[in-house]
N, C-alpha and C positions, 0 to 999 in steps of 0.2 A: 504494500500500500504506500502511496506517495506521502511523504512527510509534508503536509500542506503548509504548516506554519513556517518551516525552515525554507521551503521552496519560495514562498511568498516573501520572506525576509530578504533572501538573496536578490530577487527581482526588484523589490521595492527599494533596496539600498542602491542598486545599479541605476534605477530611474532617478531617485532624488539626488544622488551624488554625480549624476551624468557620467557614469563609468561604463566601460565595456567589459563583458564577462565571457567566460567559457560556457558551453552548454551546461544545463543542469545535469548533474550526475545521475546515474540510474536510480539511486534511492530517492531522488527528489523530482525527477522528471515525470510529467504526467503520462499515464499509459492509456488514456481515453480522452475523448472530447469533454465528457462531463468533468473529469479530473482537471483538465486544462482550464475549464471555466471556473471551477472552484478556486484554483490558484489565482486566476486573473482577478476574481472578486476580492480575495483576501489581499492580493498585492495592491489593488487600488485603495483599499482601506488603510493599509500600512503607509502608503505614500502620503496620505492626507489630502490628496488632490480632490477637487470637486468636479463632479461630472456635469457636462452641459449638453450632452447628446450622445449619439451612438454612431458607430461606423459599421457598415456592412461590407465584408470582404469576401473574396472567392464567390462572386455574385452571379456567375453563370453556371448552368447545369454541367457543362463540359468540365469546368474547373472543379466543381464539387465531386463529380464522379472520379476524377483523377486522384483525389485525396481520400475518397471513401466517406464523404460527408453527405447527409441527407438534406442539407441546406447550406446557406451561406454561413460564414463565421462572423461572430459579433464581437465588438469591442467598444470601449468608451471614447468619446470626444471630451476633452477636458476644458474646464473653465480657464480662461486666460490664454488658451492656445487656439481659440477660434478668432481669426484675424480678418480684417477687411481687405478688399482688392488693393493691390499695390503694397502689400505688407513687406516689411523689411526684417530679415533675420540674418544671422551670421553663422559661420561655420562652427562657432562655439555653442550654438543652440542645437546642433544636429550632428549625429554620427554618420548616417548613411541616408541622406534625404532621397526618398523614393517618390518620384513625381507621378501623380495620378490625376488625370482630367476626370471630373465626376459631376454628377447632378445631385444637388442636395435639396432637402425640404426642411422647412420650419413648421413645426406643429402649432395648430390653433387650439386643439382640444385633444382629449384622451380617447382613442378608439376603444371599443369593447373588445374583449378577447376573441369574439367570433367574427371580427371584421373581415371583409373580403377586399381584394384589390380595387373593386369599384367603390365600395362603401367608405374606404379609407380616404377617398378624395375629399369628402366633406369635413374631414378633421385637419386638413392641411391649410396653413396660412399662406405659404408662398413656396415657390420652387426656384432654385438658383443654379447658375453656373458656379463651379467651384474647382479648387485644387486641393487634393489631400497631399500633404508632405509626410508620408509615413516614415517611421524610423524604428530602429531596433536597438536593443542593449547588448546584443551578442556580437562577438568579433566576426563571426561567420554566419551566413544565412542558415536557419535551422528548419527542422521539419514543422509541419503545421501545428502539432500539439505544443511544442516549445514556443512557437511564434504566438499562438493563442494565449498561452499563459503569460507571455510578456506583453500584456495589455493589448494583444492583437496588433502589435507594432504601431501603437498610437504615437503620433508626433505633433505636428501642427496642421491647421486647417484654414484655408483661405476661402471665405464666403464671398462670391462675386455677385454680379448683377442678377436681379430678379428676372425670371422669364415671364413675359406677358402671355396671356391666353394659354397658359400651360394645360388647361383642361382639354383642349382640343387634340393634345398629344402630337401635334405636328412637329414639335421640337425634337422628338425622338428620331434619330437617324442623322444623316449627313456626316461629312468628314470631321473627325476630331484629331487634332495634332497637339502634341506637347513639344516644347522647345526649351533649350538652355543656351543663352547667349546667341540666339538666332539659329542654332544647329538643331535639327529635328532629333528628338528622343524617340518618339513613337507616333504612328499615325494609324487611324482606323476609318475606313470608309464603308464598313459593313454594319448596318444597324442591327443585324442579327447577333452581332458580337457585343452589343450593349447589354448591361445588366437589365433584368426585368424589374424596373424601378418599383412599381407599385405592388407587384408580387413580393418583392423583397421586403417592402414595408409591412405587408400583411404577415409575412413570416416573422418579422421582428416582433410584432405585437403578440403573436402566439408564443414565441420564444420567451418574451418577458412575462407573459401571463403564467407560464409554467414555473416561473421563479418568483411569483408574487410581486411583480413589478409592472409598471405601465409607462407608456409614453406620456409626457407631460406637455402642457402648453409652453411654447418657447423652445422646446428641445430641437436641436439641429441634428438631422440624420443625413449622412452621406451614403450613397446607395451603390457604390462600386465603380471600378475603373471603366471608362469608355474607350480607352486605348491602353496598350500594355504598360504597366508601371515600369519606370526606368529610373535608376539611380543617377543623380547629377550632383557632383560635389559642391558646386557653387555657381553663381551667375544670375542673370535675369531669367526667370522661369515664366513660361507662358503656357496656358491651355487655351487653344483656339478652337471654338465651336463654329464651323462655317454656317453663316446665316443667323447666328445668335449673338456672338460676341466673344470677347477674350477676357481671361482672368490672368493677372500677373502677380508675381512676387519676386523679391530680390533676396538672394542668399549671398551675403558679402563675405569674402575671404579675409580672415584676420589671422 
């Protein structure tokens, strides 16, 4: 059985001290998704960080099947780390900034546990272009269970422009490109490779209900990468959504 308290202490210390660590050893590493979530929850408590929303990762069925999961992987977005368009960070803030062009929602109210992808629309305040800058506390990329325990690689989040007329769904699709200092990191012109945004939200509601939690008004939810996540050590970061707009951030080298 995983030593929950010690595993969480190691990860929480790495997070709060901004340190890189080796993988959790066998006696501390999670051996199931449930164990990884237990460590994640306890790690968040031990950091003292306040949660401001949720991140949905591994958001396509193909990616989920690859890791043996029955749905996306869930993690926290943290208060003080949700930033506005044009945000400035430095290389002291991040270890391995993984750039992801995403669609985010801000909740207006709390959906019931039996919500559907259609009914959840009535609980959404706004939908936004966004960049997730994921990060990890491990020297090397780890398997999904260790990643999930490590706060699901939560880092910083840039909430961009609100999407008008989002209910008509016409915003879903089109080419999405991420860049660093003008160089393309990733591009996707296949809307079938986008996350299923509102299905993912309905999954999140059910996931939380099974853990006696709910989405709350004001929660920010990011729904998964619309182009392949790519590490960029520093520079001007852009997520370009053709026909919709661009979100930017700066990671300055220090």
